[in-house]
PyMOL Python script that loads the backbone (N, CA, C, O; Angstrom):
from pymol import cmd

cmd.read_pdbstr("""\
ATOM      1  N   UNK A   1     -58.871  29.271 -57.964  1.00  0.00           N
ATOM      2  CA  UNK A   1     -59.670  30.319 -57.356  1.00  0.00           C
ATOM      3  C   UNK A   1     -58.777  31.472 -56.895  1.00  0.00           C
ATOM      4  O   UNK A   1     -58.949  32.595 -57.369  1.00  0.00           O
ATOM      5  N   UNK A   2     -57.841  31.230 -55.997  1.00  0.00           N
ATOM      6  CA  UNK A   2     -56.923  32.281 -55.559  1.00  0.00           C
ATOM      7  C   UNK A   2     -57.497  33.103 -54.418  1.00  0.00           C
ATOM      8  O   UNK A   2     -58.517  32.760 -53.820  1.00  0.00           O
ATOM      9  N   UNK A   3     -56.812  34.190 -54.142  1.00  0.00           N
ATOM     10  CA  UNK A   3     -57.240  35.092 -53.073  1.00  0.00           C
ATOM     11  C   UNK A   3     -58.454  35.910 -53.512  1.00  0.00           C
ATOM     12  O   UNK A   3     -58.613  36.222 -54.692  1.00  0.00           O
ATOM     13  N   UNK A   4     -59.277  36.239 -52.577  1.00  0.00           N
ATOM     14  CA  UNK A   4     -60.493  36.978 -52.887  1.00  0.00           C
ATOM     15  C   UNK A   4     -60.202  38.445 -53.205  1.00  0.00           C
ATOM     16  O   UNK A   4     -60.745  38.987 -54.167  1.00  0.00           O
ATOM     17  N   UNK A   5     -59.356  39.085 -52.413  1.00  0.00           N
ATOM     18  CA  UNK A   5     -59.082  40.507 -52.590  1.00  0.00           C
ATOM     19  C   UNK A   5     -57.681  40.727 -53.140  1.00  0.00           C
ATOM     20  O   UNK A   5     -56.765  41.082 -52.399  1.00  0.00           O
ATOM     21  N   UNK A   6     -57.522  40.517 -54.421  1.00  0.00           N
ATOM     22  CA  UNK A   6     -56.272  40.827 -55.092  1.00  0.00           C
ATOM     23  C   UNK A   6     -56.297  42.306 -55.453  1.00  0.00           C
ATOM     24  O   UNK A   6     -57.364  42.919 -55.457  1.00  0.00           O
ATOM     25  N   UNK A   7     -55.131  42.897 -55.758  1.00  0.00           N
ATOM     26  CA  UNK A   7     -55.102  44.337 -56.065  1.00  0.00           C
ATOM     27  C   UNK A   7     -56.056  44.747 -57.194  1.00  0.00           C
ATOM     28  O   UNK A   7     -56.678  45.806 -57.113  1.00  0.00           O
ATOM     29  N   UNK A   8     -56.178  43.937 -58.231  1.00  0.00           N
ATOM     30  CA  UNK A   8     -57.081  44.287 -59.326  1.00  0.00           C
ATOM     31  C   UNK A   8     -58.535  44.295 -58.871  1.00  0.00           C
ATOM     32  O   UNK A   8     -59.329  45.116 -59.331  1.00  0.00           O
ATOM     33  N   UNK A   9     -58.879  43.394 -57.981  1.00  0.00           N
ATOM     34  CA  UNK A   9     -60.250  43.369 -57.469  1.00  0.00           C
ATOM     35  C   UNK A   9     -60.574  44.652 -56.706  1.00  0.00           C
ATOM     36  O   UNK A   9     -61.651  45.227 -56.862  1.00  0.00           O
ATOM     37  N   UNK A  10     -59.634  45.087 -55.887  1.00  0.00           N
ATOM     38  CA  UNK A  10     -59.858  46.311 -55.113  1.00  0.00           C
ATOM     39  C   UNK A  10     -59.945  47.535 -56.021  1.00  0.00           C
ATOM     40  O   UNK A  10     -60.753  48.429 -55.769  1.00  0.00           O
ATOM     41  N   UNK A  11     -59.126  47.589 -57.072  1.00  0.00           N
ATOM     42  CA  UNK A  11     -59.169  48.712 -58.012  1.00  0.00           C
ATOM     43  C   UNK A  11     -60.507  48.746 -58.744  1.00  0.00           C
ATOM     44  O   UNK A  11     -61.087  49.815 -58.930  1.00  0.00           O
ATOM     45  N   UNK A  12     -60.989  47.600 -59.154  1.00  0.00           N
ATOM     46  CA  UNK A  12     -62.280  47.531 -59.844  1.00  0.00           C
ATOM     47  C   UNK A  12     -63.415  47.939 -58.905  1.00  0.00           C
ATOM     48  O   UNK A  12     -64.325  48.658 -59.317  1.00  0.00           O
ATOM     49  N   UNK A  13     -63.373  47.486 -57.640  1.00  0.00           N
ATOM     50  CA  UNK A  13     -64.415  47.877 -56.678  1.00  0.00           C
ATOM     51  C   UNK A  13     -64.394  49.382 -56.420  1.00  0.00           C
ATOM     52  O   UNK A  13     -65.452  50.004 -56.322  1.00  0.00           O
ATOM     53  N   UNK A  14     -63.205  49.974 -56.310  1.00  0.00           N
ATOM     54  CA  UNK A  14     -63.099  51.416 -56.089  1.00  0.00           C
ATOM     55  C   UNK A  14     -63.664  52.169 -57.298  1.00  0.00           C
ATOM     56  O   UNK A  14     -64.371  53.165 -57.136  1.00  0.00           O
ATOM     57  N   UNK A  15     -63.358  51.701 -58.491  1.00  0.00           N
ATOM     58  CA  UNK A  15     -63.884  52.339 -59.693  1.00  0.00           C
ATOM     59  C   UNK A  15     -65.396  52.270 -59.761  1.00  0.00           C
ATOM     60  O   UNK A  15     -66.052  53.255 -60.100  1.00  0.00           O
ATOM     61  N   UNK A  16     -65.946  51.127 -59.445  1.00  0.00           N
ATOM     62  CA  UNK A  16     -67.406  50.987 -59.441  1.00  0.00           C
ATOM     63  C   UNK A  16     -68.058  51.892 -58.395  1.00  0.00           C
ATOM     64  O   UNK A  16     -69.114  52.474 -58.645  1.00  0.00           O
ATOM     65  N   UNK A  17     -67.428  52.007 -57.227  1.00  0.00           N
ATOM     66  CA  UNK A  17     -67.981  52.870 -56.180  1.00  0.00           C
ATOM     67  C   UNK A  17     -67.993  54.322 -56.641  1.00  0.00           C
ATOM     68  O   UNK A  17     -68.959  55.045 -56.392  1.00  0.00           O
ATOM     69  N   UNK A  18     -66.930  54.752 -57.309  1.00  0.00           N
ATOM     70  CA  UNK A  18     -66.886  56.139 -57.810  1.00  0.00           C
ATOM     71  C   UNK A  18     -67.944  56.346 -58.880  1.00  0.00           C
ATOM     72  O   UNK A  18     -68.600  57.388 -58.909  1.00  0.00           O
ATOM     73  N   UNK A  19     -68.118  55.369 -59.756  1.00  0.00           N
ATOM     74  CA  UNK A  19     -69.139  55.503 -60.801  1.00  0.00           C
ATOM     75  C   UNK A  19     -70.551  55.537 -60.226  1.00  0.00           C
ATOM     76  O   UNK A  19     -71.391  56.313 -60.681  1.00  0.00           O
ATOM     77  N   UNK A  20     -70.809  54.695 -59.225  1.00  0.00           N
ATOM     78  CA  UNK A  20     -72.158  54.619 -58.667  1.00  0.00           C
ATOM     79  C   UNK A  20     -72.507  55.828 -57.804  1.00  0.00           C
ATOM     80  O   UNK A  20     -73.597  56.387 -57.931  1.00  0.00           O
ATOM     81  N   UNK A  21     -71.593  56.233 -56.930  1.00  0.00           N
ATOM     82  CA  UNK A  21     -71.913  57.259 -55.943  1.00  0.00           C
ATOM     83  C   UNK A  21     -71.358  58.632 -56.290  1.00  0.00           C
ATOM     84  O   UNK A  21     -71.886  59.638 -55.816  1.00  0.00           O
ATOM     85  N   UNK A  22     -70.324  58.702 -57.092  1.00  0.00           N
ATOM     86  CA  UNK A  22     -69.722  59.989 -57.424  1.00  0.00           C
ATOM     87  C   UNK A  22     -68.674  60.384 -56.406  1.00  0.00           C
ATOM     88  O   UNK A  22     -68.696  59.923 -55.265  1.00  0.00           O
ATOM     89  N   UNK A  23     -67.771  61.226 -56.818  1.00  0.00           N
ATOM     90  CA  UNK A  23     -66.660  61.643 -55.960  1.00  0.00           C
ATOM     91  C   UNK A  23     -67.083  62.476 -54.770  1.00  0.00           C
ATOM     92  O   UNK A  23     -66.433  62.436 -53.725  1.00  0.00           O
ATOM     93  N   UNK A  24     -68.176  63.243 -54.909  1.00  0.00           N
ATOM     94  CA  UNK A  24     -68.610  64.112 -53.808  1.00  0.00           C
ATOM     95  C   UNK A  24     -69.361  63.342 -52.725  1.00  0.00           C
ATOM     96  O   UNK A  24     -69.343  63.730 -51.557  1.00  0.00           O
ATOM     97  N   UNK A  25     -70.010  62.272 -53.106  1.00  0.00           N
ATOM     98  CA  UNK A  25     -70.835  61.517 -52.150  1.00  0.00           C
ATOM     99  C   UNK A  25     -70.014  60.512 -51.340  1.00  0.00           C
ATOM    100  O   UNK A  25     -70.403  60.159 -50.227  1.00  0.00           O
ATOM    101  N   UNK A  26     -68.887  60.047 -51.881  1.00  0.00           N
ATOM    102  CA  UNK A  26     -68.093  59.026 -51.186  1.00  0.00           C
ATOM    103  C   UNK A  26     -67.579  59.468 -49.814  1.00  0.00           C
ATOM    104  O   UNK A  26     -67.659  58.677 -48.874  1.00  0.00           O
ATOM    105  N   UNK A  27     -67.048  60.702 -49.644  1.00  0.00           N
ATOM    106  CA  UNK A  27     -66.620  61.095 -48.288  1.00  0.00           C
ATOM    107  C   UNK A  27     -67.766  61.113 -47.279  1.00  0.00           C
ATOM    108  O   UNK A  27     -67.575  60.773 -46.111  1.00  0.00           O
ATOM    109  N   UNK A  28     -68.962  61.511 -47.731  1.00  0.00           N
ATOM    110  CA  UNK A  28     -70.120  61.511 -46.834  1.00  0.00           C
ATOM    111  C   UNK A  28     -70.491  60.079 -46.422  1.00  0.00           C
ATOM    112  O   UNK A  28     -70.822  59.818 -45.266  1.00  0.00           O
ATOM    113  N   UNK A  29     -70.428  59.173 -47.380  1.00  0.00           N
ATOM    114  CA  UNK A  29     -70.728  57.768 -47.068  1.00  0.00           C
ATOM    115  C   UNK A  29     -69.700  57.191 -46.108  1.00  0.00           C
ATOM    116  O   UNK A  29     -70.050  56.459 -45.182  1.00  0.00           O
ATOM    117  N   UNK A  30     -68.425  57.523 -46.328  1.00  0.00           N
ATOM    118  CA  UNK A  30     -67.371  57.042 -45.435  1.00  0.00           C
ATOM    119  C   UNK A  30     -67.529  57.590 -44.028  1.00  0.00           C
ATOM    120  O   UNK A  30     -67.332  56.873 -43.047  1.00  0.00           O
ATOM    121  N   UNK A  31     -67.888  58.873 -43.931  1.00  0.00           N
ATOM    122  CA  UNK A  31     -68.082  59.490 -42.623  1.00  0.00           C
ATOM    123  C   UNK A  31     -69.251  58.840 -41.884  1.00  0.00           C
ATOM    124  O   UNK A  31     -69.159  58.553 -40.691  1.00  0.00           O
ATOM    125  N   UNK A  32     -70.336  58.615 -42.597  1.00  0.00           N
ATOM    126  CA  UNK A  32     -71.499  57.968 -41.978  1.00  0.00           C
ATOM    127  C   UNK A  32     -71.196  56.557 -41.526  1.00  0.00           C
ATOM    128  O   UNK A  32     -71.638  56.123 -40.462  1.00  0.00           O
ATOM    129  N   UNK A  33     -70.432  55.839 -42.349  1.00  0.00           N
ATOM    130  CA  UNK A  33     -70.047  54.479 -41.970  1.00  0.00           C
ATOM    131  C   UNK A  33     -69.146  54.484 -40.738  1.00  0.00           C
ATOM    132  O   UNK A  33     -69.302  53.653 -39.843  1.00  0.00           O
ATOM    133  N   UNK A  34     -68.204  55.422 -40.696  1.00  0.00           N
ATOM    134  CA  UNK A  34     -67.311  55.520 -39.536  1.00  0.00           C
ATOM    135  C   UNK A  34     -68.057  55.857 -38.260  1.00  0.00           C
ATOM    136  O   UNK A  34     -67.778  55.285 -37.206  1.00  0.00           O
ATOM    137  N   UNK A  35     -69.010  56.787 -38.346  1.00  0.00           N
ATOM    138  CA  UNK A  35     -69.800  57.150 -37.161  1.00  0.00           C
ATOM    139  C   UNK A  35     -70.664  55.983 -36.697  1.00  0.00           C
ATOM    140  O   UNK A  35     -70.835  55.764 -35.498  1.00  0.00           O
ATOM    141  N   UNK A  36     -71.201  55.242 -37.650  1.00  0.00           N
ATOM    142  CA  UNK A  36     -72.003  54.077 -37.288  1.00  0.00           C
ATOM    143  C   UNK A  36     -71.183  53.011 -36.587  1.00  0.00           C
ATOM    144  O   UNK A  36     -71.626  52.425 -35.599  1.00  0.00           O
ATOM    145  N   UNK A  37     -69.978  52.758 -37.104  1.00  0.00           N
ATOM    146  CA  UNK A  37     -69.104  51.773 -36.460  1.00  0.00           C
ATOM    147  C   UNK A  37     -68.660  52.241 -35.081  1.00  0.00           C
ATOM    148  O   UNK A  37     -68.559  51.435 -34.156  1.00  0.00           O
ATOM    149  N   UNK A  38     -68.392  53.548 -34.936  1.00  0.00           N
ATOM    150  CA  UNK A  38     -67.982  54.077 -33.634  1.00  0.00           C
ATOM    151  C   UNK A  38     -69.116  53.925 -32.621  1.00  0.00           C
ATOM    152  O   UNK A  38     -68.878  53.538 -31.477  1.00  0.00           O
ATOM    153  N   UNK A  39     -70.341  54.227 -33.033  1.00  0.00           N
ATOM    154  CA  UNK A  39     -71.488  54.061 -32.139  1.00  0.00           C
ATOM    155  C   UNK A  39     -71.699  52.611 -31.754  1.00  0.00           C
ATOM    156  O   UNK A  39     -72.043  52.310 -30.611  1.00  0.00           O
ATOM    157  N   UNK A  40     -71.495  51.709 -32.708  1.00  0.00           N
ATOM    158  CA  UNK A  40     -71.632  50.284 -32.416  1.00  0.00           C
ATOM    159  C   UNK A  40     -70.585  49.835 -31.405  1.00  0.00           C
ATOM    160  O   UNK A  40     -70.893  49.077 -30.486  1.00  0.00           O
ATOM    161  N   UNK A  41     -69.337  50.304 -31.571  1.00  0.00           N
ATOM    162  CA  UNK A  41     -68.274  49.940 -30.624  1.00  0.00           C
ATOM    163  C   UNK A  41     -68.577  50.463 -29.229  1.00  0.00           C
ATOM    164  O   UNK A  41     -68.379  49.756 -28.241  1.00  0.00           O
ATOM    165  N   UNK A  42     -69.062  51.713 -29.145  1.00  0.00           N
ATOM    166  CA  UNK A  42     -69.399  52.277 -27.835  1.00  0.00           C
ATOM    167  C   UNK A  42     -70.554  51.523 -27.190  1.00  0.00           C
ATOM    168  O   UNK A  42     -70.565  51.320 -25.976  1.00  0.00           O
ATOM    169  N   UNK A  43     -71.523  51.108 -27.997  1.00  0.00           N
ATOM    170  CA  UNK A  43     -72.638  50.323 -27.470  1.00  0.00           C
ATOM    171  C   UNK A  43     -72.183  48.976 -26.943  1.00  0.00           C
ATOM    172  O   UNK A  43     -72.629  48.527 -25.887  1.00  0.00           O
ATOM    173  N   UNK A  44     -71.296  48.337 -27.682  1.00  0.00           N
ATOM    174  CA  UNK A  44     -70.762  47.050 -27.227  1.00  0.00           C
ATOM    175  C   UNK A  44     -69.915  47.229 -25.976  1.00  0.00           C
ATOM    176  O   UNK A  44     -69.934  46.372 -25.092  1.00  0.00           O
ATOM    177  N   UNK A  45     -69.178  48.321 -25.888  1.00  0.00           N
ATOM    178  CA  UNK A  45     -68.368  48.594 -24.699  1.00  0.00           C
ATOM    179  C   UNK A  45     -69.273  48.778 -23.481  1.00  0.00           C
ATOM    180  O   UNK A  45     -68.965  48.293 -22.392  1.00  0.00           O
ATOM    181  N   UNK A  46     -70.388  49.480 -23.670  1.00  0.00           N
ATOM    182  CA  UNK A  46     -71.335  49.680 -22.580  1.00  0.00           C
ATOM    183  C   UNK A  46     -71.945  48.376 -22.112  1.00  0.00           C
ATOM    184  O   UNK A  46     -72.143  48.178 -20.914  1.00  0.00           O
ATOM    185  N   UNK A  47     -72.246  47.487 -23.040  1.00  0.00           N
ATOM    186  CA  UNK A  47     -72.801  46.181 -22.675  1.00  0.00           C
ATOM    187  C   UNK A  47     -71.766  45.367 -21.908  1.00  0.00           C
ATOM    188  O   UNK A  47     -72.096  44.730 -20.908  1.00  0.00           O
ATOM    189  N   UNK A  48     -70.527  45.383 -22.366  1.00  0.00           N
ATOM    190  CA  UNK A  48     -69.470  44.640 -21.684  1.00  0.00           C
ATOM    191  C   UNK A  48     -69.213  45.202 -20.300  1.00  0.00           C
ATOM    192  O   UNK A  48     -68.975  44.437 -19.366  1.00  0.00           O
ATOM    193  N   UNK A  49     -69.253  46.537 -20.139  1.00  0.00           N
ATOM    194  CA  UNK A  49     -69.056  47.147 -18.830  1.00  0.00           C
ATOM    195  C   UNK A  49     -70.180  46.770 -17.877  1.00  0.00           C
ATOM    196  O   UNK A  49     -69.936  46.530 -16.695  1.00  0.00           O
ATOM    197  N   UNK A  50     -71.429  46.714 -18.390  1.00  0.00           N
ATOM    198  CA  UNK A  50     -72.559  46.332 -17.548  1.00  0.00           C
ATOM    199  C   UNK A  50     -72.419  44.900 -17.061  1.00  0.00           C
ATOM    200  O   UNK A  50     -72.730  44.607 -15.906  1.00  0.00           O
ATOM    201  N   UNK A  51     -71.958  44.008 -17.918  1.00  0.00           N
ATOM    202  CA  UNK A  51     -71.788  42.608 -17.540  1.00  0.00           C
ATOM    203  C   UNK A  51     -70.693  42.490 -16.479  1.00  0.00           C
ATOM    204  O   UNK A  51     -70.841  41.740 -15.514  1.00  0.00           O
ATOM    205  N   UNK A  52     -69.606  43.220 -16.654  1.00  0.00           N
ATOM    206  CA  UNK A  52     -68.515  43.182 -15.667  1.00  0.00           C
ATOM    207  C   UNK A  52     -68.966  43.775 -14.340  1.00  0.00           C
ATOM    208  O   UNK A  52     -68.580  43.275 -13.283  1.00  0.00           O
ATOM    209  N   UNK A  53     -69.780  44.835 -14.372  1.00  0.00           N
ATOM    210  CA  UNK A  53     -70.253  45.461 -13.143  1.00  0.00           C
ATOM    211  C   UNK A  53     -71.200  44.521 -12.385  1.00  0.00           C
ATOM    212  O   UNK A  53     -71.194  44.496 -11.154  1.00  0.00           O
ATOM    213  N   UNK A  54     -72.004  43.758 -13.112  1.00  0.00           N
ATOM    214  CA  UNK A  54     -72.913  42.818 -12.460  1.00  0.00           C
ATOM    215  C   UNK A  54     -72.161  41.661 -11.830  1.00  0.00           C
ATOM    216  O   UNK A  54     -72.658  41.059 -10.878  1.00  0.00           O
ATOM    217  N   UNK A  55     -70.989  41.333 -12.325  1.00  0.00           N
ATOM    218  CA  UNK A  55     -70.226  40.204 -11.823  1.00  0.00           C
ATOM    219  C   UNK A  55     -69.480  40.533 -10.534  1.00  0.00           C
ATOM    220  O   UNK A  55     -69.018  39.624  -9.843  1.00  0.00           O
ATOM    221  N   UNK A  56     -69.354  41.827 -10.196  1.00  0.00           N
ATOM    222  CA  UNK A  56     -68.633  42.208  -8.983  1.00  0.00           C
ATOM    223  C   UNK A  56     -69.459  41.846  -7.751  1.00  0.00           C
ATOM    224  O   UNK A  56     -70.687  41.911  -7.791  1.00  0.00           O
ATOM    225  N   UNK A  57     -68.802  41.468  -6.665  1.00  0.00           N
ATOM    226  CA  UNK A  57     -69.540  41.162  -5.436  1.00  0.00           C
ATOM    227  C   UNK A  57     -70.120  42.439  -4.823  1.00  0.00           C
ATOM    228  O   UNK A  57     -69.591  43.532  -5.022  1.00  0.00           O
ATOM    229  N   UNK A  58     -71.203  42.284  -4.085  1.00  0.00           N
ATOM    230  CA  UNK A  58     -71.902  43.423  -3.507  1.00  0.00           C
ATOM    231  C   UNK A  58     -71.437  43.727  -2.085  1.00  0.00           C
ATOM    232  O   UNK A  58     -72.193  44.326  -1.321  1.00  0.00           O
ATOM    233  N   UNK A  59     -70.215  43.335  -1.702  1.00  0.00           N
ATOM    234  CA  UNK A  59     -69.742  43.556  -0.344  1.00  0.00           C
ATOM    235  C   UNK A  59     -69.310  44.996  -0.102  1.00  0.00           C
ATOM    236  O   UNK A  59     -69.042  45.362   1.042  1.00  0.00           O
ATOM    237  N   UNK A  60     -69.233  45.810  -1.120  1.00  0.00           N
ATOM    238  CA  UNK A  60     -68.826  47.202  -0.962  1.00  0.00           C
ATOM    239  C   UNK A  60     -70.038  48.121  -0.888  1.00  0.00           C
ATOM    240  O   UNK A  60     -69.944  49.296  -1.243  1.00  0.00           O
ATOM    241  N   UNK A  61     -71.180  47.598  -0.429  1.00  0.00           N
ATOM    242  CA  UNK A  61     -72.386  48.421  -0.356  1.00  0.00           C
ATOM    243  C   UNK A  61     -72.251  49.445   0.769  1.00  0.00           C
ATOM    244  O   UNK A  61     -71.513  49.237   1.732  1.00  0.00           O
ATOM    245  N   UNK A  62     -72.962  50.528   0.633  1.00  0.00           N
ATOM    246  CA  UNK A  62     -72.898  51.642   1.578  1.00  0.00           C
ATOM    247  C   UNK A  62     -74.319  51.968   2.017  1.00  0.00           C
ATOM    248  O   UNK A  62     -75.197  52.193   1.183  1.00  0.00           O
ATOM    249  N   UNK A  63     -74.538  51.993   3.307  1.00  0.00           N
ATOM    250  CA  UNK A  63     -75.868  52.273   3.838  1.00  0.00           C
ATOM    251  C   UNK A  63     -75.906  53.725   4.286  1.00  0.00           C
ATOM    252  O   UNK A  63     -75.035  54.180   5.028  1.00  0.00           O
ATOM    253  N   UNK A  64     -76.917  54.446   3.833  1.00  0.00           N
ATOM    254  CA  UNK A  64     -77.074  55.851   4.188  1.00  0.00           C
ATOM    255  C   UNK A  64     -78.322  55.979   5.037  1.00  0.00           C
ATOM    256  O   UNK A  64     -79.400  55.542   4.634  1.00  0.00           O
ATOM    257  N   UNK A  65     -78.180  56.581   6.221  1.00  0.00           N
ATOM    258  CA  UNK A  65     -79.336  56.824   7.072  1.00  0.00           C
ATOM    259  C   UNK A  65     -79.692  58.301   6.960  1.00  0.00           C
ATOM    260  O   UNK A  65     -78.839  59.162   7.178  1.00  0.00           O
ATOM    261  N   UNK A  66     -80.930  58.600   6.626  1.00  0.00           N
ATOM    262  CA  UNK A  66     -81.319  60.001   6.448  1.00  0.00           C
ATOM    263  C   UNK A  66     -81.453  60.724   7.782  1.00  0.00           C
ATOM    264  O   UNK A  66     -81.755  60.120   8.811  1.00  0.00           O
ATOM    265  N   UNK A  67     -81.218  62.035   7.736  1.00  0.00           N
ATOM    266  CA  UNK A  67     -81.411  62.853   8.930  1.00  0.00           C
ATOM    267  C   UNK A  67     -82.906  63.037   9.161  1.00  0.00           C
ATOM    268  O   UNK A  67     -83.672  63.132   8.201  1.00  0.00           O
ATOM    269  N   UNK A  68     -83.320  63.087  10.392  1.00  0.00           N
ATOM    270  CA  UNK A  68     -84.746  63.334  10.634  1.00  0.00           C
ATOM    271  C   UNK A  68     -85.091  64.773  10.257  1.00  0.00           C
ATOM    272  O   UNK A  68     -84.325  65.697  10.532  1.00  0.00           O
ATOM    273  N   UNK A  69     -86.239  64.951   9.633  1.00  0.00           N
ATOM    274  CA  UNK A  69     -86.691  66.283   9.233  1.00  0.00           C
ATOM    275  C   UNK A  69     -87.176  67.057  10.445  1.00  0.00           C
ATOM    276  O   UNK A  69     -87.541  66.480  11.470  1.00  0.00           O
ATOM    277  N   UNK A  70     -87.173  68.376  10.308  1.00  0.00           N
ATOM    278  CA  UNK A  70     -87.665  69.242  11.366  1.00  0.00           C
ATOM    279  C   UNK A  70     -89.156  69.011  11.598  1.00  0.00           C
ATOM    280  O   UNK A  70     -89.623  69.109  12.732  1.00  0.00           O
ATOM    281  N   UNK A  71     -89.905  68.708  10.545  1.00  0.00           N
ATOM    282  CA  UNK A  71     -91.352  68.540  10.657  1.00  0.00           C
ATOM    283  C   UNK A  71     -91.712  67.258  11.408  1.00  0.00           C
ATOM    284  O   UNK A  71     -92.787  67.181  12.003  1.00  0.00           O
ATOM    285  N   UNK A  72     -90.849  66.269  11.393  1.00  0.00           N
ATOM    286  CA  UNK A  72     -91.169  65.014  12.055  1.00  0.00           C
ATOM    287  C   UNK A  72     -90.727  64.990  13.512  1.00  0.00           C
ATOM    288  O   UNK A  72     -91.093  64.072  14.247  1.00  0.00           O
ATOM    289  N   UNK A  73     -89.956  65.968  13.941  1.00  0.00           N
ATOM    290  CA  UNK A  73     -89.521  66.020  15.343  1.00  0.00           C
ATOM    291  C   UNK A  73     -90.681  66.456  16.234  1.00  0.00           C
ATOM    292  O   UNK A  73     -91.478  67.313  15.851  1.00  0.00           O
ATOM    293  N   UNK A  74     -90.771  65.860  17.422  1.00  0.00           N
ATOM    294  CA  UNK A  74     -91.829  66.320  18.345  1.00  0.00           C
ATOM    295  C   UNK A  74     -91.477  67.721  18.867  1.00  0.00           C
ATOM    296  O   UNK A  74     -90.304  68.054  19.038  1.00  0.00           O
ATOM    297  N   UNK A  75     -92.496  68.521  19.112  1.00  0.00           N
ATOM    298  CA  UNK A  75     -92.218  69.882  19.616  1.00  0.00           C
ATOM    299  C   UNK A  75     -91.644  69.835  21.029  1.00  0.00           C
ATOM    300  O   UNK A  75     -92.075  69.035  21.859  1.00  0.00           O
ATOM    301  N   UNK A  76     -90.681  70.689  21.286  1.00  0.00           N
ATOM    302  CA  UNK A  76     -90.072  70.744  22.626  1.00  0.00           C
ATOM    303  C   UNK A  76     -90.756  71.855  23.400  1.00  0.00           C
ATOM    304  O   UNK A  76     -91.078  72.904  22.843  1.00  0.00           O
ATOM    305  N   UNK A  77     -90.979  71.619  24.702  1.00  0.00           N
ATOM    306  CA  UNK A  77     -91.679  72.595  25.523  1.00  0.00           C
ATOM    307  C   UNK A  77     -90.738  73.350  26.412  1.00  0.00           C
ATOM    308  O   UNK A  77     -91.169  74.216  27.173  1.00  0.00           O
TER     309      UNK A  77
END
""", "prot")
cmd.dss("prot")
cmd.show_as("cartoon", "prot")
cmd.util.cbc("prot")
cmd.orient("prot")
């Protein structure tokens, strides 16, 4: 059987890709594939960051007390 991706196999695959898609279409396909992989990596990074953020303890919480509004203050005489 041997290795799956020998140099001749890669040359034949490249030739078939050029025949099927043409020389002008291949850069567009490569660009689209690269953008798709980049978006997938960023999505996975966001999921991993969310999981890490949920694992942090909540002891660093901050309580904010609002200022009383002028309308809610009783009138002074």
